One Martini backbone bead per residue (centre of mass of N, CA, C, O) as a GRO file, in nm:
protein
  247
    1MET     BB    1  10.463   8.051  11.748
    2ASP     BB    2  10.371   8.304  11.543
    3LEU     BB    3  10.481   8.138  11.247
    4GLN     BB    4  10.399   7.852  11.242
    5ASP     BB    5  10.432   7.709  10.919
    6GLN     BB    6  10.488   7.946  10.767
    7THR     BB    7  10.531   8.102  10.446
    8VAL     BB    8  10.834   8.275  10.328
    9PHE     BB    9  10.906   8.515  10.070
   10ILE     BB   10  11.239   8.644   9.984
   11THR     BB   11  11.372   8.879   9.810
   12GLY     BB   12  11.692   8.922   9.838
   13GLY     BB   13  11.775   8.724  10.094
   14ALA     BB   14  12.113   8.751  10.097
   15GLY     BB   15  12.116   9.015  10.203
   16GLY     BB   16  12.123   9.217  10.464
   17LEU     BB   17  11.814   9.244  10.509
   18GLY     BB   18  11.734   8.956  10.429
   19GLN     BB   19  11.885   8.801  10.651
   20ALA     BB   20  11.745   8.932  10.892
   21MET     BB   21  11.458   8.839  10.814
   22CYS     BB   22  11.507   8.539  10.805
   23HIS     BB   23  11.586   8.507  11.101
   24LYS     BB   24  11.336   8.632  11.234
   25PHE     BB   25  11.122   8.437  11.108
   26ALA     BB   26  11.254   8.168  11.194
   27ASP     BB   27  11.245   8.228  11.505
   28HIS     BB   28  10.904   8.222  11.454
   29GLY     BB   29  10.857   7.941  11.258
   30ALA     BB   30  10.929   7.986  10.974
   31ARG     BB   31  10.940   7.926  10.628
   32LEU     BB   32  11.205   7.979  10.399
   33ILE     BB   33  11.230   8.166  10.091
   34ILE     BB   34  11.529   8.229   9.912
   35GLY     BB   35  11.583   8.479   9.701
   36TYR     BB   36  11.772   8.483   9.386
   37ARG     BB   37  12.000   8.574   9.121
   38THR     BB   38  12.338   8.512   9.193
   39SER     BB   39  12.345   8.415   9.517
   40ALA     BB   40  12.338   8.097   9.571
   41SER     BB   41  12.545   8.025   9.795
   42ALA     BB   42  12.438   8.222  10.010
   43ALA     BB   43  12.145   8.116  10.018
   44GLU     BB   44  12.212   7.820  10.091
   45ALA     BB   45  12.363   7.882  10.353
   46LEU     BB   46  12.128   8.022  10.494
   47ALA     BB   47  11.928   7.785  10.491
   48ARG     BB   48  12.113   7.603  10.679
   49GLU     BB   49  12.136   7.817  10.937
   50LEU     BB   50  11.856   7.817  11.002
   51PRO     BB   51  11.614   7.781  11.200
   52GLY     BB   52  11.475   7.496  11.161
   53SER     BB   53  11.260   7.403  10.883
   54GLY     BB   54  11.208   7.418  10.522
   55HIS     BB   55  11.432   7.558  10.383
   56SER     BB   56  11.509   7.768  10.086
   57ALA     BB   57  11.664   7.810   9.764
   58LYS     BB   58  11.570   8.046   9.498
   59GLU     BB   59  11.540   8.132   9.187
   60ALA     BB   60  11.464   8.511   9.164
   61PRO     BB   61  11.433   8.695   8.901
   62VAL     BB   62  11.231   8.975   8.890
   63GLU     BB   63  11.260   9.029   8.564
   64ASP     BB   64  11.134   8.720   8.540
   65SER     BB   65  10.819   8.621   8.491
   66ALA     BB   66  10.842   8.321   8.411
   67ARG     BB   67  11.002   8.233   8.659
   68LEU     BB   68  10.793   8.324   8.872
   69ALA     BB   69  10.569   8.134   8.781
   70ALA     BB   70  10.730   7.874   8.829
   71LEU     BB   71  10.788   7.925   9.129
   72ALA     BB   72  10.499   7.917   9.229
   73GLY     BB   73  10.469   7.617   9.158
   74GLU     BB   74  10.691   7.515   9.349
   75ILE     BB   75  10.570   7.617   9.612
   76GLU     BB   76  10.308   7.456   9.594
   77ALA     BB   77  10.441   7.170   9.577
   78GLU     BB   78  10.630   7.198   9.847
   79TYR     BB   79  10.420   7.375  10.054
   80GLY     BB   80  10.103   7.462   9.979
   81ARG     BB   81  10.202   7.764  10.053
   82LEU     BB   82  10.153   8.136  10.098
   83ASP     BB   83  10.176   8.407  10.332
   84ILE     BB   84  10.457   8.568  10.258
   85LEU     BB   85  10.568   8.861  10.083
   86ILE     BB   86  10.904   8.996  10.024
   87ASN     BB   87  11.005   9.293   9.864
   88ASN     BB   88  11.369   9.328   9.847
   89ALA     BB   89  11.458   9.368   9.577
   90GLY     BB   90  11.742   9.578   9.470
   91ILE     BB   91  11.871   9.875   9.297
   92THR     BB   92  12.178  10.079   9.265
   93ARG     BB   93  12.350  10.406   9.224
   94PHE     BB   94  12.573  10.649   9.244
   95VAL     BB   95  12.417  10.971   9.156
   96ALA     BB   96  12.415  11.276   9.114
   97HIS     BB   97  12.143  11.483   9.083
   98GLY     BB   98  12.302  11.687   8.878
   99ASP     BB   99  12.382  11.424   8.696
  100LEU     BB  100  12.212  11.363   8.418
  101ASP     BB  101  12.418  11.201   8.240
  102GLY     BB  102  12.483  10.974   8.456
  103LEU     BB  103  12.171  10.906   8.414
  104ASP     BB  104  12.114  10.661   8.231
  105ASP     BB  105  11.891  10.468   8.063
  106ASP     BB  106  11.982  10.189   8.164
  107LEU     BB  107  11.967  10.250   8.466
  108ILE     BB  108  11.676  10.333   8.481
  109ASP     BB  109  11.559  10.064   8.373
  110ASP     BB  110  11.685   9.877   8.588
  111ILE     BB  111  11.552  10.001   8.836
  112PHE     BB  112  11.251   9.966   8.748
  113ARG     BB  113  11.259   9.663   8.683
  114THR     BB  114  11.329   9.585   8.980
  115ASN     BB  115  11.183   9.780   9.196
  116TRP     BB  116  10.893   9.768   9.050
  117ARG     BB  117  10.828   9.540   8.847
  118GLY     BB  118  10.928   9.311   9.030
  119ALA     BB  119  10.719   9.344   9.254
  120PHE     BB  120  10.470   9.310   9.079
  121ALA     BB  121  10.543   9.028   8.959
  122CYS     BB  122  10.538   8.879   9.229
  123VAL     BB  123  10.245   8.930   9.297
  124ARG     BB  124  10.123   8.811   9.043
  125ALA     BB  125  10.242   8.518   9.084
  126CYS     BB  126  10.140   8.491   9.409
  127ARG     BB  127   9.837   8.547   9.446
  128PRO     BB  128   9.698   8.266   9.460
  129LEU     BB  129   9.847   8.180   9.722
  130LEU     BB  130   9.768   8.426   9.904
  131ASP     BB  131   9.451   8.373   9.864
  132ALA     BB  132   9.424   8.067   9.991
  133GLY     BB  133   9.432   8.148  10.272
  134ASP     BB  134   9.376   8.340  10.570
  135GLY     BB  135   9.592   8.571  10.486
  136GLY     BB  136   9.777   8.769  10.311
  137LEU     BB  137  10.121   8.912  10.267
  138VAL     BB  138  10.271   9.227  10.167
  139ILE     BB  139  10.614   9.341  10.167
  140ASN     BB  140  10.754   9.652  10.088
  141ILE     BB  141  11.079   9.758  10.029
  142SER     BB  142  11.159  10.069  10.076
  143SER     BB  143  11.198  10.434  10.118
  144ILE     BB  144  11.250  10.760  10.213
  145ALA     BB  145  11.320  10.849   9.919
  146GLY     BB  146  11.012  10.845   9.824
  147VAL     BB  147  10.966  11.125   9.998
  148THR     BB  148  11.243  11.308  10.005
  149ALA     BB  149  11.433  11.282   9.741
  150MET     BB  150  11.676  11.134   9.899
  151GLY     BB  151  11.954  10.971   9.730
  152SER     BB  152  12.150  10.793   9.514
  153ASN     BB  153  11.915  10.868   9.304
  154ILE     BB  154  11.652  10.969   9.119
  155ALA     BB  155  11.543  10.692   9.028
  156TYR     BB  156  11.532  10.562   9.302
  157CYS     BB  157  11.331  10.753   9.430
  158ALA     BB  158  11.107  10.702   9.220
  159SER     BB  159  11.081  10.392   9.266
  160LYS     BB  160  10.982  10.426   9.567
  161ALA     BB  161  10.735  10.593   9.508
  162ALA     BB  162  10.608  10.377   9.328
  163MET     BB  163  10.590  10.160   9.547
  164ASN     BB  164  10.392  10.312   9.729
  165THR     BB  165  10.166  10.323   9.519
  166LEU     BB  166  10.146  10.021   9.480
  167THR     BB  167  10.060   9.958   9.766
  168MET     BB  168   9.790  10.115   9.760
  169SER     BB  169   9.662   9.979   9.516
  170LEU     BB  170   9.682   9.679   9.616
  171ALA     BB  171   9.533   9.712   9.886
  172ARG     BB  172   9.265   9.763   9.741
  173ALA     BB  173   9.256   9.525   9.522
  174LEU     BB  174   9.321   9.268   9.741
  175ALA     BB  175   9.105   9.310   9.913
  176PRO     BB  176   9.075   9.118  10.209
  177THR     BB  177   9.302   8.878  10.166
  178ILE     BB  178   9.529   9.106  10.105
  179ARG     BB  179   9.800   9.259  10.235
  180VAL     BB  180   9.964   9.592  10.193
  181VAL     BB  181  10.304   9.699  10.279
  182SER     BB  182  10.527   9.955  10.359
  183LEU     BB  183  10.879   9.957  10.417
  184SER     BB  184  11.073  10.256  10.540
  185PRO     BB  185  11.385  10.307  10.533
  186GLY     BB  186  11.657  10.433  10.609
  187LEU     BB  187  11.964  10.447  10.641
  188ALA     BB  188  12.154  10.149  10.616
  189GLU     BB  189  12.358   9.882  10.746
  190THR     BB  190  12.504   9.793  10.458
  191GLU     BB  191  12.698   9.696  10.189
  192PHE     BB  192  12.650   9.965  10.029
  193VAL     BB  193  12.801  10.145  10.288
  194THR     BB  194  13.056  10.007  10.421
  195GLY     BB  195  13.304  10.160  10.253
  196LEU     BB  196  13.260  10.408  10.402
  197ASP     BB  197  13.357  10.652  10.590
  198GLN     BB  198  13.340  10.760  10.916
  199ALA     BB  199  13.260  11.055  10.863
  200TRP     BB  200  13.003  10.984  10.711
  201TRP     BB  201  12.862  10.826  10.932
  202ASP     BB  202  12.860  11.057  11.141
  203GLU     BB  203  12.696  11.255  10.974
  204GLN     BB  204  12.442  11.079  10.932
  205SER     BB  205  12.381  11.034  11.232
  206ALA     BB  206  12.354  11.342  11.311
  207ARG     BB  207  12.089  11.374  11.117
  208THR     BB  208  11.966  11.185  11.333
  209PRO     BB  209  11.784  11.199  11.614
  210LEU     BB  210  11.897  10.897  11.714
  211GLN     BB  211  12.213  10.885  11.625
  212ARG     BB  212  12.153  10.665  11.391
  213LEU     BB  213  12.136  10.399  11.200
  214ALA     BB  214  11.993  10.157  11.051
  215SER     BB  215  11.936   9.830  11.111
  216PRO     BB  216  11.858   9.524  11.003
  217ASP     BB  217  11.697   9.458  11.267
  218ASP     BB  218  11.499   9.691  11.253
  219VAL     BB  219  11.364   9.593  10.991
  220ALA     BB  220  11.289   9.305  11.081
  221ALA     BB  221  11.110   9.388  11.323
  222ALA     BB  222  10.902   9.542  11.153
  223ALA     BB  223  10.814   9.308  10.974
  224LEU     BB  224  10.715   9.130  11.205
  225ALA     BB  225  10.500   9.326  11.311
  226ILE     BB  226  10.323   9.322  11.059
  227ALA     BB  227  10.269   9.006  11.075
  228THR     BB  228  10.176   8.988  11.404
  229ASN     BB  229  10.037   9.290  11.500
  230LEU     BB  230   9.963   9.475  11.228
  231LYS     BB  231   9.665   9.354  11.109
  232PHE     BB  232   9.522   9.658  11.035
  233SER     BB  233   9.737   9.712  10.826
  234ASN     BB  234   9.689   9.905  10.511
  235GLY     BB  235   9.841  10.092  10.264
  236CYS     BB  236  10.105  10.165  10.414
  237ILE     BB  237  10.387  10.370  10.545
  238ILE     BB  238  10.657  10.242  10.731
  239PRO     BB  239  10.888  10.383  10.927
  240VAL     BB  240  11.270  10.329  10.957
  241ASP     BB  241  11.451  10.637  11.057
  242GLY     BB  242  11.482  10.805  11.333
  243GLY     BB  243  11.367  11.089  11.206
  244ARG     BB  244  11.514  11.204  10.950
  245PRO     BB  245  11.300  11.409  10.810
  246LEU     BB  246  11.318  11.631  11.046
  247THR     BB  247  11.610  11.747  10.914
   0.00000   0.00000   0.00000
């Protein structure tokens, strides 16, 4: 199996994209560490249902650097290695781009604290473990909003643009032992948009050349490809968007 006995830590692992990636990597032999902030029961249930063995759920609030440092120590003690870190934790809220007052300071700070600083803090805490093996990998789950500037709110778009810049900077700084790649989905079928009406879904699908939204499995398959096949890719932003920016 492609990733037999490799250890993969996914932040926000119990969410829609996180679950799909956990299943995909476990199917290929990896041992999963499912990071969560508040969804302990969902993360623990996911760890039990994954194929293979050695999976665990770990409290990993990415805004808490001290906890991340302690977690890195736990991973070293329990697994002895970390091969792949996937920075998947993220937050947002719908705020119309023209509603400048609606995008209050607290929301802006929360978005950047989680989406950008959290990803950086995870890399900082896990770097020694990623450095120690045959070649570590960081996958940052970004968004085409970081390029198109169209998304749930202006701060979210900016945080994903910042994540892409983080990816390029770290790819240069951590090479050659650690690769860093951004995976940039378009609008995906996750719990964040599940409650929206069918007319909205149809409109969004029609705007995409491939006539559908990204599925969690599309994103998981792309992450797996980065880990197993695209091994000379570094510092790049790989879109999984069905060609959405073309329209």
